[in-house]
PDBQT receptor file of N, H, CA, C and O in Angstrom, charges set to zero:
ATOM      1  N   MET A   1     -24.278  14.495  -5.339  1.00  0.00    +0.000 N 
ATOM      2  CA  MET A   1     -24.054  13.634  -4.039  1.00  0.00    +0.000 C 
ATOM      3  C   MET A   1     -22.615  13.890  -4.286  1.00  0.00    +0.000 C 
ATOM      4  O   MET A   1     -21.994  14.212  -5.299  1.00  0.00    +0.000 OA
ATOM      5  N   LEU A   2     -22.203  13.607  -2.826  1.00  0.00    +0.000 N 
ATOM      6  H   LEU A   2     -22.707  13.346  -2.003  1.00  0.00    +0.000 HD
ATOM      7  CA  LEU A   2     -20.684  13.653  -3.128  1.00  0.00    +0.000 C 
ATOM      8  C   LEU A   2     -20.416  12.161  -2.694  1.00  0.00    +0.000 C 
ATOM      9  O   LEU A   2     -20.662  11.549  -1.654  1.00  0.00    +0.000 OA
ATOM     10  N   GLU A   3     -19.997  11.914  -3.527  1.00  0.00    +0.000 N 
ATOM     11  H   GLU A   3     -19.797  12.411  -4.372  1.00  0.00    +0.000 HD
ATOM     12  CA  GLU A   3     -19.661   9.556  -3.734  1.00  0.00    +0.000 C 
ATOM     13  C   GLU A   3     -17.793  10.008  -3.405  1.00  0.00    +0.000 C 
ATOM     14  O   GLU A   3     -16.923  10.824  -3.711  1.00  0.00    +0.000 OA
ATOM     15  N   PHE A   4     -18.065   8.730  -2.535  1.00  0.00    +0.000 N 
ATOM     16  H   PHE A   4     -18.771   8.067  -2.287  1.00  0.00    +0.000 HD
ATOM     17  CA  PHE A   4     -16.619   9.028  -1.604  1.00  0.00    +0.000 C 
ATOM     18  C   PHE A   4     -16.293   7.450  -1.922  1.00  0.00    +0.000 C 
ATOM     19  O   PHE A   4     -17.032   6.603  -1.420  1.00  0.00    +0.000 OA
ATOM     20  N   LYS A   5     -15.181   7.044  -2.759  1.00  0.00    +0.000 N 
ATOM     21  H   LYS A   5     -14.581   7.732  -3.166  1.00  0.00    +0.000 HD
ATOM     22  CA  LYS A   5     -15.183   5.991  -2.890  1.00  0.00    +0.000 C 
ATOM     23  C   LYS A   5     -13.820   5.497  -2.223  1.00  0.00    +0.000 C 
ATOM     24  O   LYS A   5     -12.919   6.322  -2.377  1.00  0.00    +0.000 OA
ATOM     25  N   SER A   6     -13.266   3.771  -1.163  1.00  0.00    +0.000 N 
ATOM     26  H   SER A   6     -13.998   3.101  -1.038  1.00  0.00    +0.000 HD
ATOM     27  CA  SER A   6     -12.278   3.923  -0.981  1.00  0.00    +0.000 C 
ATOM     28  C   SER A   6     -11.898   2.827  -0.817  1.00  0.00    +0.000 C 
ATOM     29  O   SER A   6     -12.755   1.945  -0.860  1.00  0.00    +0.000 OA
ATOM     30  N   ASP A   7     -10.368   2.411  -0.546  1.00  0.00    +0.000 N 
ATOM     31  H   ASP A   7      -9.671   3.127  -0.511  1.00  0.00    +0.000 HD
ATOM     32  CA  ASP A   7      -9.794   1.096  -1.360  1.00  0.00    +0.000 C 
ATOM     33  C   ASP A   7      -9.620   0.536   0.287  1.00  0.00    +0.000 C 
ATOM     34  O   ASP A   7      -9.231   1.087   1.316  1.00  0.00    +0.000 OA
ATOM     35  N   LYS A   8     -10.180  -1.018  -0.073  1.00  0.00    +0.000 N 
ATOM     36  H   LYS A   8     -10.497  -1.466  -0.909  1.00  0.00    +0.000 HD
ATOM     37  CA  LYS A   8     -10.431  -1.632   1.142  1.00  0.00    +0.000 C 
ATOM     38  C   LYS A   8      -9.180  -1.586   1.608  1.00  0.00    +0.000 C 
ATOM     39  O   LYS A   8      -9.301  -1.027   2.698  1.00  0.00    +0.000 OA
ATOM     40  N   LEU A   9      -7.861  -1.878   1.414  1.00  0.00    +0.000 N 
ATOM     41  H   LEU A   9      -7.763  -2.332   0.529  1.00  0.00    +0.000 HD
ATOM     42  CA  LEU A   9      -6.553  -1.749   1.644  1.00  0.00    +0.000 C 
ATOM     43  C   LEU A   9      -6.278  -0.912   2.481  1.00  0.00    +0.000 C 
ATOM     44  O   LEU A   9      -6.130  -1.191   3.670  1.00  0.00    +0.000 OA
ATOM     45  N   PHE A  10      -6.136   0.546   1.875  1.00  0.00    +0.000 N 
ATOM     46  H   PHE A  10      -6.256   0.773   0.908  1.00  0.00    +0.000 HD
ATOM     47  CA  PHE A  10      -6.223   1.514   2.563  1.00  0.00    +0.000 C 
ATOM     48  C   PHE A  10      -7.157   1.708   3.431  1.00  0.00    +0.000 C 
ATOM     49  O   PHE A  10      -6.898   2.867   3.755  1.00  0.00    +0.000 OA
ATOM     50  N   ASP A  11      -8.583   1.235   4.397  1.00  0.00    +0.000 N 
ATOM     51  H   ASP A  11      -8.794   0.294   4.134  1.00  0.00    +0.000 HD
ATOM     52  CA  ASP A  11      -8.848   1.215   5.285  1.00  0.00    +0.000 C 
ATOM     53  C   ASP A  11      -8.553   0.516   6.409  1.00  0.00    +0.000 C 
ATOM     54  O   ASP A  11      -8.669   0.936   7.560  1.00  0.00    +0.000 OA
ATOM     55  N   ASP A  12      -8.105  -0.743   6.010  1.00  0.00    +0.000 N 
ATOM     56  H   ASP A  12      -8.011  -1.085   5.074  1.00  0.00    +0.000 HD
ATOM     57  CA  ASP A  12      -7.214  -1.434   7.145  1.00  0.00    +0.000 C 
ATOM     58  C   ASP A  12      -6.459  -1.053   7.253  1.00  0.00    +0.000 C 
ATOM     59  O   ASP A  12      -6.104  -1.216   8.420  1.00  0.00    +0.000 OA
ATOM     60  N   PHE A  13      -5.419  -0.228   6.425  1.00  0.00    +0.000 N 
ATOM     61  H   PHE A  13      -5.708  -0.096   5.476  1.00  0.00    +0.000 HD
ATOM     62  CA  PHE A  13      -3.927   0.166   7.172  1.00  0.00    +0.000 C 
ATOM     63  C   PHE A  13      -4.664   1.266   7.987  1.00  0.00    +0.000 C 
ATOM     64  O   PHE A  13      -4.892   1.082   9.182  1.00  0.00    +0.000 OA
ATOM     65  N   LEU A  14      -5.160   2.779   7.146  1.00  0.00    +0.000 N 
ATOM     66  H   LEU A  14      -4.975   2.928   6.175  1.00  0.00    +0.000 HD
ATOM     67  CA  LEU A  14      -5.469   2.967   8.455  1.00  0.00    +0.000 C 
ATOM     68  C   LEU A  14      -6.183   2.699  10.095  1.00  0.00    +0.000 C 
ATOM     69  O   LEU A  14      -5.871   3.212  11.170  1.00  0.00    +0.000 OA
ATOM     70  N   VAL A  15      -7.095   1.830   9.809  1.00  0.00    +0.000 N 
ATOM     71  H   VAL A  15      -7.349   1.413   8.936  1.00  0.00    +0.000 HD
ATOM     72  CA  VAL A  15      -7.729   1.235  11.153  1.00  0.00    +0.000 C 
ATOM     73  C   VAL A  15      -6.339   0.701  12.074  1.00  0.00    +0.000 C 
ATOM     74  O   VAL A  15      -6.233   0.788  13.297  1.00  0.00    +0.000 OA
ATOM     75  N   ALA A  16      -5.312   0.125  11.110  1.00  0.00    +0.000 N 
ATOM     76  H   ALA A  16      -5.398   0.055  10.116  1.00  0.00    +0.000 HD
ATOM     77  CA  ALA A  16      -4.427  -1.184  11.705  1.00  0.00    +0.000 C 
ATOM     78  C   ALA A  16      -3.347   0.236  12.443  1.00  0.00    +0.000 C 
ATOM     79  O   ALA A  16      -2.598  -0.103  13.359  1.00  0.00    +0.000 OA
ATOM     80  N   THR A  17      -3.325   2.083  11.900  1.00  0.00    +0.000 N 
ATOM     81  H   THR A  17      -3.933   2.358  11.155  1.00  0.00    +0.000 HD
ATOM     82  CA  THR A  17      -1.978   2.910  12.685  1.00  0.00    +0.000 C 
ATOM     83  C   THR A  17      -2.905   3.187  13.470  1.00  0.00    +0.000 C 
ATOM     84  O   THR A  17      -2.730   3.194  14.688  1.00  0.00    +0.000 OA
ATOM     85  N   VAL A  18      -4.075   3.470  12.890  1.00  0.00    +0.000 N 
ATOM     86  H   VAL A  18      -4.217   3.465  11.900  1.00  0.00    +0.000 HD
ATOM     87  CA  VAL A  18      -4.420   4.527  14.381  1.00  0.00    +0.000 C 
ATOM     88  C   VAL A  18      -4.608   3.635  15.403  1.00  0.00    +0.000 C 
ATOM     89  O   VAL A  18      -4.607   4.275  16.455  1.00  0.00    +0.000 OA
ATOM     90  N   LEU A  19      -4.825   2.054  15.669  1.00  0.00    +0.000 N 
ATOM     91  H   LEU A  19      -4.825   1.535  14.814  1.00  0.00    +0.000 HD
ATOM     92  CA  LEU A  19      -5.078   0.966  16.853  1.00  0.00    +0.000 C 
ATOM     93  C   LEU A  19      -3.873   1.071  17.482  1.00  0.00    +0.000 C 
ATOM     94  O   LEU A  19      -3.751   0.983  18.704  1.00  0.00    +0.000 OA
ATOM     95  N   ALA A  20      -2.266   1.398  16.118  1.00  0.00    +0.000 N 
ATOM     96  H   ALA A  20      -2.365   1.469  15.125  1.00  0.00    +0.000 HD
ATOM     97  CA  ALA A  20      -1.465   0.972  17.002  1.00  0.00    +0.000 C 
ATOM     98  C   ALA A  20      -0.619   2.227  17.532  1.00  0.00    +0.000 C 
ATOM     99  O   ALA A  20       0.331   2.032  18.290  1.00  0.00    +0.000 OA
ATOM    100  N   ASP A  21      -0.934   3.361  17.171  1.00  0.00    +0.000 N 
ATOM    101  H   ASP A  21      -1.706   3.519  16.554  1.00  0.00    +0.000 HD
ATOM    102  CA  ASP A  21      -0.669   4.434  17.530  1.00  0.00    +0.000 C 
ATOM    103  C   ASP A  21      -1.581   4.800  19.145  1.00  0.00    +0.000 C 
ATOM    104  O   ASP A  21      -1.150   5.721  19.838  1.00  0.00    +0.000 OA
ATOM    105  N   LEU A  22      -2.578   4.156  19.520  1.00  0.00    +0.000 N 
ATOM    106  H   LEU A  22      -2.928   3.408  18.957  1.00  0.00    +0.000 HD
ATOM    107  CA  LEU A  22      -3.699   3.919  20.429  1.00  0.00    +0.000 C 
ATOM    108  C   LEU A  22      -2.237   3.272  21.296  1.00  0.00    +0.000 C 
ATOM    109  O   LEU A  22      -1.571   4.033  21.997  1.00  0.00    +0.000 OA
ATOM    110  N   PHE A  23      -1.929   2.053  21.164  1.00  0.00    +0.000 N 
ATOM    111  H   PHE A  23      -2.470   1.435  20.594  1.00  0.00    +0.000 HD
ATOM    112  CA  PHE A  23      -2.010   0.735  22.603  1.00  0.00    +0.000 C 
ATOM    113  C   PHE A  23       0.015   0.928  22.080  1.00  0.00    +0.000 C 
ATOM    114  O   PHE A  23       0.929   0.582  22.829  1.00  0.00    +0.000 OA
ATOM    115  N   ASP A  24       0.133   1.300  21.232  1.00  0.00    +0.000 N 
ATOM    116  H   ASP A  24      -0.609   1.582  20.624  1.00  0.00    +0.000 HD
ATOM    117  CA  ASP A  24       2.104   0.889  21.643  1.00  0.00    +0.000 C 
ATOM    118  C   ASP A  24       3.071   2.657  21.530  1.00  0.00    +0.000 C 
ATOM    119  O   ASP A  24       2.856   3.683  20.884  1.00  0.00    +0.000 OA
ATOM    120  N   GLU A  25       3.760   2.389  22.171  1.00  0.00    +0.000 N 
ATOM    121  H   GLU A  25       3.935   1.556  22.695  1.00  0.00    +0.000 HD
ATOM    122  CA  GLU A  25       4.366   3.671  22.581  1.00  0.00    +0.000 C 
ATOM    123  C   GLU A  25       5.909   3.815  21.714  1.00  0.00    +0.000 C 
ATOM    124  O   GLU A  25       6.706   4.744  21.585  1.00  0.00    +0.000 OA
ATOM    125  N   THR A  26       5.872   2.582  21.278  1.00  0.00    +0.000 N 
ATOM    126  H   THR A  26       5.225   1.827  21.383  1.00  0.00    +0.000 HD
ATOM    127  CA  THR A  26       7.359   2.524  20.677  1.00  0.00    +0.000 C 
ATOM    128  C   THR A  26       7.559   2.307  19.839  1.00  0.00    +0.000 C 
ATOM    129  O   THR A  26       8.443   1.477  19.628  1.00  0.00    +0.000 OA
ATOM    130  N   ASP A  27       6.790   2.981  18.687  1.00  0.00    +0.000 N 
ATOM    131  H   ASP A  27       6.072   3.656  18.858  1.00  0.00    +0.000 HD
ATOM    132  CA  ASP A  27       6.771   3.952  17.194  1.00  0.00    +0.000 C 
ATOM    133  C   ASP A  27       7.341   2.141  17.162  1.00  0.00    +0.000 C 
ATOM    134  O   ASP A  27       8.547   2.368  17.258  1.00  0.00    +0.000 OA
ATOM    135  N   SER A  28       7.226   0.337  17.080  1.00  0.00    +0.000 N 
ATOM    136  H   SER A  28       6.246   0.152  17.002  1.00  0.00    +0.000 HD
ATOM    137  CA  SER A  28       7.837  -0.490  16.770  1.00  0.00    +0.000 C 
ATOM    138  C   SER A  28       7.021  -0.864  15.015  1.00  0.00    +0.000 C 
ATOM    139  O   SER A  28       5.832  -0.742  14.721  1.00  0.00    +0.000 OA
ATOM    140  N   ILE A  29       8.109  -1.301  14.175  1.00  0.00    +0.000 N 
ATOM    141  H   ILE A  29       9.075  -1.400  14.413  1.00  0.00    +0.000 HD
ATOM    142  CA  ILE A  29       7.503  -2.047  12.717  1.00  0.00    +0.000 C 
ATOM    143  C   ILE A  29       7.661  -2.795  12.473  1.00  0.00    +0.000 C 
ATOM    144  O   ILE A  29       7.739  -3.248  11.331  1.00  0.00    +0.000 OA
ATOM    145  N   ASP A  30       7.891  -3.708  14.329  1.00  0.00    +0.000 N 
ATOM    146  H   ASP A  30       7.829  -3.340  15.257  1.00  0.00    +0.000 HD
ATOM    147  CA  ASP A  30       7.179  -5.547  14.171  1.00  0.00    +0.000 C 
ATOM    148  C   ASP A  30       5.788  -5.866  13.871  1.00  0.00    +0.000 C 
ATOM    149  O   ASP A  30       5.138  -5.807  14.915  1.00  0.00    +0.000 OA
ATOM    150  N   THR A  31       5.145  -6.146  12.975  1.00  0.00    +0.000 N 
ATOM    151  H   THR A  31       5.673  -6.194  12.127  1.00  0.00    +0.000 HD
ATOM    152  CA  THR A  31       3.943  -6.205  12.962  1.00  0.00    +0.000 C 
ATOM    153  C   THR A  31       3.706  -7.342  13.764  1.00  0.00    +0.000 C 
ATOM    154  O   THR A  31       2.602  -7.202  14.291  1.00  0.00    +0.000 OA
ATOM    155  N   LEU A  32       4.341  -8.613  14.162  1.00  0.00    +0.000 N 
ATOM    156  H   LEU A  32       5.238  -8.727  13.733  1.00  0.00    +0.000 HD
ATOM    157  CA  LEU A  32       3.536  -9.649  14.998  1.00  0.00    +0.000 C 
ATOM    158  C   LEU A  32       3.811  -9.363  16.320  1.00  0.00    +0.000 C 
ATOM    159  O   LEU A  32       3.271 -10.116  17.130  1.00  0.00    +0.000 OA
ATOM    160  N   PHE A  33       4.744  -8.175  16.907  1.00  0.00    +0.000 N 
ATOM    161  H   PHE A  33       5.183  -7.564  16.249  1.00  0.00    +0.000 HD
ATOM    162  CA  PHE A  33       4.147  -7.393  18.151  1.00  0.00    +0.000 C 
ATOM    163  C   PHE A  33       3.295  -6.222  18.126  1.00  0.00    +0.000 C 
ATOM    164  O   PHE A  33       2.732  -5.956  19.189  1.00  0.00    +0.000 OA
ATOM    165  N   LEU A  34       3.055  -5.365  16.999  1.00  0.00    +0.000 N 
ATOM    166  H   LEU A  34       3.511  -5.581  16.136  1.00  0.00    +0.000 HD
ATOM    167  CA  LEU A  34       2.797  -4.773  17.128  1.00  0.00    +0.000 C 
ATOM    168  C   LEU A  34       0.908  -5.197  16.940  1.00  0.00    +0.000 C 
ATOM    169  O   LEU A  34       0.045  -4.357  17.191  1.00  0.00    +0.000 OA
ATOM    170  N   SER A  35       0.655  -6.300  16.575  1.00  0.00    +0.000 N 
ATOM    171  H   SER A  35       1.357  -6.983  16.371  1.00  0.00    +0.000 HD
ATOM    172  CA  SER A  35      -0.413  -6.871  16.285  1.00  0.00    +0.000 C 
ATOM    173  C   SER A  35      -1.388  -7.359  17.716  1.00  0.00    +0.000 C 
ATOM    174  O   SER A  35      -2.573  -7.202  18.009  1.00  0.00    +0.000 OA
ATOM    175  N   LYS A  36       0.225  -8.268  18.657  1.00  0.00    +0.000 N 
ATOM    176  H   LYS A  36       1.188  -8.395  18.419  1.00  0.00    +0.000 HD
ATOM    177  CA  LYS A  36      -0.030  -8.579  19.843  1.00  0.00    +0.000 C 
ATOM    178  C   LYS A  36      -0.722  -7.194  21.336  1.00  0.00    +0.000 C 
ATOM    179  O   LYS A  36      -1.457  -7.248  22.323  1.00  0.00    +0.000 OA
ATOM    180  N   LYS A  37       0.391  -5.784  20.366  1.00  0.00    +0.000 N 
ATOM    181  H   LYS A  37       0.988  -5.740  19.565  1.00  0.00    +0.000 HD
ATOM    182  CA  LYS A  37      -0.538  -5.088  21.266  1.00  0.00    +0.000 C 
ATOM    183  C   LYS A  37      -1.942  -4.479  21.628  1.00  0.00    +0.000 C 
ATOM    184  O   LYS A  37      -2.505  -4.341  22.714  1.00  0.00    +0.000 OA
ATOM    185  N   ILE A  38      -2.398  -4.092  20.048  1.00  0.00    +0.000 N 
ATOM    186  H   ILE A  38      -1.941  -4.204  19.166  1.00  0.00    +0.000 HD
ATOM    187  CA  ILE A  38      -3.548  -3.968  19.832  1.00  0.00    +0.000 C 
ATOM    188  C   ILE A  38      -4.531  -5.084  20.154  1.00  0.00    +0.000 C 
ATOM    189  O   ILE A  38      -5.582  -4.839  20.747  1.00  0.00    +0.000 OA
ATOM    190  N   VAL A  39      -4.195  -6.294  19.771  1.00  0.00    +0.000 N 
ATOM    191  H   VAL A  39      -3.341  -6.493  19.290  1.00  0.00    +0.000 HD
ATOM    192  CA  VAL A  39      -5.445  -7.592  20.139  1.00  0.00    +0.000 C 
ATOM    193  C   VAL A  39      -5.245  -6.975  22.388  1.00  0.00    +0.000 C 
ATOM    194  O   VAL A  39      -6.140  -6.598  23.145  1.00  0.00    +0.000 OA
ATOM    195  N   ASP A  40      -3.593  -7.177  22.696  1.00  0.00    +0.000 N 
ATOM    196  H   ASP A  40      -2.866  -7.483  22.081  1.00  0.00    +0.000 HD
ATOM    197  CA  ASP A  40      -4.044  -6.688  23.789  1.00  0.00    +0.000 C 
ATOM    198  C   ASP A  40      -4.882  -5.460  24.422  1.00  0.00    +0.000 C 
ATOM    199  O   ASP A  40      -5.359  -5.548  25.553  1.00  0.00    +0.000 OA
ATOM    200  N   GLY A  41      -4.998  -4.550  23.785  1.00  0.00    +0.000 N 
ATOM    201  H   GLY A  41      -4.611  -4.479  22.866  1.00  0.00    +0.000 HD
ATOM    202  CA  GLY A  41      -5.435  -3.572  24.234  1.00  0.00    +0.000 C 
ATOM    203  C   GLY A  41      -6.812  -3.653  23.783  1.00  0.00    +0.000 C 
ATOM    204  O   GLY A  41      -7.503  -3.607  24.801  1.00  0.00    +0.000 OA
ATOM    205  N   LEU A  42      -7.514  -3.745  22.804  1.00  0.00    +0.000 N 
ATOM    206  H   LEU A  42      -6.952  -3.783  21.977  1.00  0.00    +0.000 HD
ATOM    207  CA  LEU A  42      -8.119  -4.247  22.705  1.00  0.00    +0.000 C 
ATOM    208  C   LEU A  42      -9.339  -4.781  23.693  1.00  0.00    +0.000 C 
ATOM    209  O   LEU A  42     -10.527  -4.463  23.747  1.00  0.00    +0.000 OA
ATOM    210  N   GLU A  43      -8.437  -5.855  24.552  1.00  0.00    +0.000 N 
ATOM    211  H   GLU A  43      -7.472  -6.114  24.507  1.00  0.00    +0.000 HD
ATOM    212  CA  GLU A  43      -9.229  -6.903  24.888  1.00  0.00    +0.000 C 
ATOM    213  C   GLU A  43      -8.754  -6.189  26.259  1.00  0.00    +0.000 C 
ATOM    214  O   GLU A  43      -8.516  -7.162  26.975  1.00  0.00    +0.000 OA
ATOM    215  N   LYS A  44      -8.558  -5.346  26.815  1.00  0.00    +0.000 N 
ATOM    216  H   LYS A  44      -8.752  -4.556  26.233  1.00  0.00    +0.000 HD
ATOM    217  CA  LYS A  44      -8.088  -4.960  28.130  1.00  0.00    +0.000 C 
ATOM    218  C   LYS A  44      -9.516  -3.431  28.225  1.00  0.00    +0.000 C 
ATOM    219  O   LYS A  44     -10.127  -2.910  29.158  1.00  0.00    +0.000 OA
ATOM    220  N   HIS A  45      -9.499  -3.261  26.969  1.00  0.00    +0.000 N 
ATOM    221  H   HIS A  45      -9.002  -3.683  26.211  1.00  0.00    +0.000 HD
ATOM    222  CA  HIS A  45     -10.494  -1.871  27.252  1.00  0.00    +0.000 C 
ATOM    223  C   HIS A  45     -12.002  -2.875  27.215  1.00  0.00    +0.000 C 
ATOM    224  O   HIS A  45     -13.039  -2.289  27.523  1.00  0.00    +0.000 OA
ATOM    225  N   GLY A  46     -12.077  -4.236  26.871  1.00  0.00    +0.000 N 
ATOM    226  H   GLY A  46     -11.234  -4.712  26.621  1.00  0.00    +0.000 HD
ATOM    227  CA  GLY A  46     -13.175  -4.673  26.818  1.00  0.00    +0.000 C 
ATOM    228  C   GLY A  46     -14.146  -4.817  24.943  1.00  0.00    +0.000 C 
ATOM    229  O   GLY A  46     -15.244  -5.292  24.653  1.00  0.00    +0.000 OA
ATOM    230  N   LEU A  47     -13.463  -4.398  24.402  1.00  0.00    +0.000 N 
ATOM    231  H   LEU A  47     -12.571  -4.011  24.637  1.00  0.00    +0.000 HD
ATOM    232  CA  LEU A  47     -13.834  -4.079  23.041  1.00  0.00    +0.000 C 
ATOM    233  C   LEU A  47     -13.763  -5.377  22.245  1.00  0.00    +0.000 C 
ATOM    234  O   LEU A  47     -14.508  -5.461  21.268  1.00  0.00    +0.000 OA
ATOM    235  N   ILE A  48     -12.583  -6.884  22.678  1.00  0.00    +0.000 N 
ATOM    236  H   ILE A  48     -11.979  -6.817  23.471  1.00  0.00    +0.000 HD
ATOM    237  CA  ILE A  48     -12.874  -8.216  22.025  1.00  0.00    +0.000 C 
ATOM    238  C   ILE A  48     -12.608  -8.987  23.110  1.00  0.00    +0.000 C 
ATOM    239  O   ILE A  48     -12.231  -8.389  24.117  1.00  0.00    +0.000 OA
ATOM    240  N   THR A  49     -12.701 -10.047  23.147  1.00  0.00    +0.000 N 
ATOM    241  H   THR A  49     -13.008 -10.533  22.329  1.00  0.00    +0.000 HD
ATOM    242  CA  THR A  49     -11.935 -11.770  24.084  1.00  0.00    +0.000 C 
ATOM    243  C   THR A  49     -11.722 -12.852  23.026  1.00  0.00    +0.000 C 
ATOM    244  O   THR A  49     -12.330 -13.437  22.130  1.00  0.00    +0.000 OA
ATOM    245  N   CYS A  50     -10.079 -12.779  23.842  1.00  0.00    +0.000 N 
ATOM    246  H   CYS A  50      -9.585 -12.304  24.570  1.00  0.00    +0.000 HD
ATOM    247  CA  CYS A  50      -9.782 -13.873  23.139  1.00  0.00    +0.000 C 
ATOM    248  C   CYS A  50      -9.814 -14.535  23.740  1.00  0.00    +0.000 C 
ATOM    249  O   CYS A  50     -10.098 -14.203  24.891  1.00  0.00    +0.000 OA
ATOM    250  N   ASN A  51      -9.522 -16.167  23.413  1.00  0.00    +0.000 N 
ATOM    251  H   ASN A  51      -9.291 -16.437  22.477  1.00  0.00    +0.000 HD
ATOM    252  CA  ASN A  51      -9.575 -17.477  23.550  1.00  0.00    +0.000 C 
ATOM    253  C   ASN A  51      -8.019 -17.850  23.579  1.00  0.00    +0.000 C 
ATOM    254  O   ASN A  51      -7.152 -17.054  23.218  1.00  0.00    +0.000 OA
ATOM    255  N   ASP A  52      -7.820 -18.823  23.930  1.00  0.00    +0.000 N 
ATOM    256  H   ASP A  52      -8.524 -19.469  24.224  1.00  0.00    +0.000 HD
ATOM    257  CA  ASP A  52      -6.984 -19.690  24.734  1.00  0.00    +0.000 C 
ATOM    258  C   ASP A  52      -5.685 -19.754  23.269  1.00  0.00    +0.000 C 
ATOM    259  O   ASP A  52      -4.495 -19.484  23.426  1.00  0.00    +0.000 OA
ATOM    260  N   LYS A  53      -6.448 -20.256  21.665  1.00  0.00    +0.000 N 
ATOM    261  H   LYS A  53      -7.415 -20.475  21.537  1.00  0.00    +0.000 HD
ATOM    262  CA  LYS A  53      -5.667 -20.372  20.107  1.00  0.00    +0.000 C 
ATOM    263  C   LYS A  53      -5.231 -18.759  20.065  1.00  0.00    +0.000 C 
ATOM    264  O   LYS A  53      -4.009 -18.729  19.919  1.00  0.00    +0.000 OA
ATOM    265  N   VAL A  54      -5.877 -17.173  20.151  1.00  0.00    +0.000 N 
ATOM    266  H   VAL A  54      -6.870 -17.198  20.269  1.00  0.00    +0.000 HD
ATOM    267  CA  VAL A  54      -5.273 -16.356  20.472  1.00  0.00    +0.000 C 
ATOM    268  C   VAL A  54      -3.700 -16.711  20.702  1.00  0.00    +0.000 C 
ATOM    269  O   VAL A  54      -2.685 -16.989  20.065  1.00  0.00    +0.000 OA
ATOM    270  N   LYS A  55      -4.294 -16.465  22.396  1.00  0.00    +0.000 N 
ATOM    271  H   LYS A  55      -5.118 -16.239  22.914  1.00  0.00    +0.000 HD
ATOM    272  CA  LYS A  55      -2.961 -15.899  22.829  1.00  0.00    +0.000 C 
ATOM    273  C   LYS A  55      -1.711 -17.090  23.006  1.00  0.00    +0.000 C 
ATOM    274  O   LYS A  55      -0.577 -16.783  23.375  1.00  0.00    +0.000 OA
ATOM    275  N   ASP A  56      -2.061 -18.258  22.731  1.00  0.00    +0.000 N 
ATOM    276  H   ASP A  56      -2.982 -18.507  22.431  1.00  0.00    +0.000 HD
ATOM    277  CA  ASP A  56      -1.075 -19.061  22.193  1.00  0.00    +0.000 C 
ATOM    278  C   ASP A  56      -0.295 -19.145  21.047  1.00  0.00    +0.000 C 
ATOM    279  O   ASP A  56       0.671 -19.864  20.790  1.00  0.00    +0.000 OA
ATOM    280  N   TYR A  57      -1.112 -17.938  20.129  1.00  0.00    +0.000 N 
ATOM    281  H   TYR A  57      -1.897 -17.355  20.338  1.00  0.00    +0.000 HD
ATOM    282  CA  TYR A  57      -0.622 -17.936  18.820  1.00  0.00    +0.000 C 
ATOM    283  C   TYR A  57       0.432 -16.404  19.170  1.00  0.00    +0.000 C 
ATOM    284  O   TYR A  57       1.496 -16.303  18.559  1.00  0.00    +0.000 OA
ATOM    285  N   PHE A  58       0.107 -15.553  19.946  1.00  0.00    +0.000 N 
ATOM    286  H   PHE A  58      -0.758 -15.636  20.442  1.00  0.00    +0.000 HD
ATOM    287  CA  PHE A  58       1.548 -15.165  20.012  1.00  0.00    +0.000 C 
ATOM    288  C   PHE A  58       2.411 -15.393  20.893  1.00  0.00    +0.000 C 
ATOM    289  O   PHE A  58       3.501 -14.851  21.075  1.00  0.00    +0.000 OA
ATOM    290  N   ASP A  59       1.856 -16.291  21.497  1.00  0.00    +0.000 N 
ATOM    291  H   ASP A  59       0.970 -16.732  21.349  1.00  0.00    +0.000 HD
ATOM    292  CA  ASP A  59       3.280 -16.847  22.567  1.00  0.00    +0.000 C 
ATOM    293  C   ASP A  59       4.057 -17.034  22.235  1.00  0.00    +0.000 C 
ATOM    294  O   ASP A  59       5.192 -16.669  22.541  1.00  0.00    +0.000 OA
ATOM    295  N   ASP A  60       3.241 -18.410  20.630  1.00  0.00    +0.000 N 
ATOM    296  H   ASP A  60       2.319 -18.707  20.381  1.00  0.00    +0.000 HD
ATOM    297  CA  ASP A  60       3.872 -19.108  20.005  1.00  0.00    +0.000 C 
ATOM    298  C   ASP A  60       5.147 -18.381  18.818  1.00  0.00    +0.000 C 
ATOM    299  O   ASP A  60       6.299 -18.662  18.490  1.00  0.00    +0.000 OA
ATOM    300  N   ASN A  61       4.479 -17.685  18.585  1.00  0.00    +0.000 N 
ATOM    301  H   ASN A  61       3.543 -17.456  18.852  1.00  0.00    +0.000 HD
ATOM    302  CA  ASN A  61       5.376 -16.389  17.702  1.00  0.00    +0.000 C 
ATOM    303  C   ASN A  61       6.583 -15.636  18.810  1.00  0.00    +0.000 C 
ATOM    304  O   ASN A  61       7.814 -15.675  18.806  1.00  0.00    +0.000 OA
ATOM    305  N   ALA A  62       5.995 -15.236  19.350  1.00  0.00    +0.000 N 
ATOM    306  H   ALA A  62       4.996 -15.205  19.353  1.00  0.00    +0.000 HD
ATOM    307  CA  ALA A  62       6.807 -13.833  20.559  1.00  0.00    +0.000 C 
ATOM    308  C   ALA A  62       8.548 -14.480  20.112  1.00  0.00    +0.000 C 
ATOM    309  O   ALA A  62       9.486 -13.936  19.528  1.00  0.00    +0.000 OA
ATOM    310  N   ALA A  63       8.380 -15.828  20.699  1.00  0.00    +0.000 N 
ATOM    311  H   ALA A  63       7.618 -16.270  21.173  1.00  0.00    +0.000 HD
ATOM    312  CA  ALA A  63       9.514 -16.978  21.088  1.00  0.00    +0.000 C 
ATOM    313  C   ALA A  63       9.949 -17.653  19.928  1.00  0.00    +0.000 C 
ATOM    314  O   ALA A  63      10.791 -18.549  19.982  1.00  0.00    +0.000 OA
ATOM    315  N   ALA A  64       9.193 -17.105  18.426  1.00  0.00    +0.000 N 
ATOM    316  H   ALA A  64       8.510 -16.377  18.382  1.00  0.00    +0.000 HD
ATOM    317  CA  ALA A  64      10.585 -17.680  17.485  1.00  0.00    +0.000 C 
ATOM    318  C   ALA A  64      11.637 -16.481  17.626  1.00  0.00    +0.000 C 
ATOM    319  O   ALA A  64      12.737 -16.557  17.079  1.00  0.00    +0.000 OA
TER     320      ALA A  64
């Protein structure tokens, strides 16, 4: 049987990279900007719902 071992950090990186490619066309390296684009994209497509606390976090940190 073939056994596939994976590193959790690599898995997280891969998912974040794919989502960033899907939702950001600027090729930004700003992690807060990319996080917001990913969250906005997932919310727009109905995959997640965000409460006001999450939206306020991005708004507050984007202004800083």
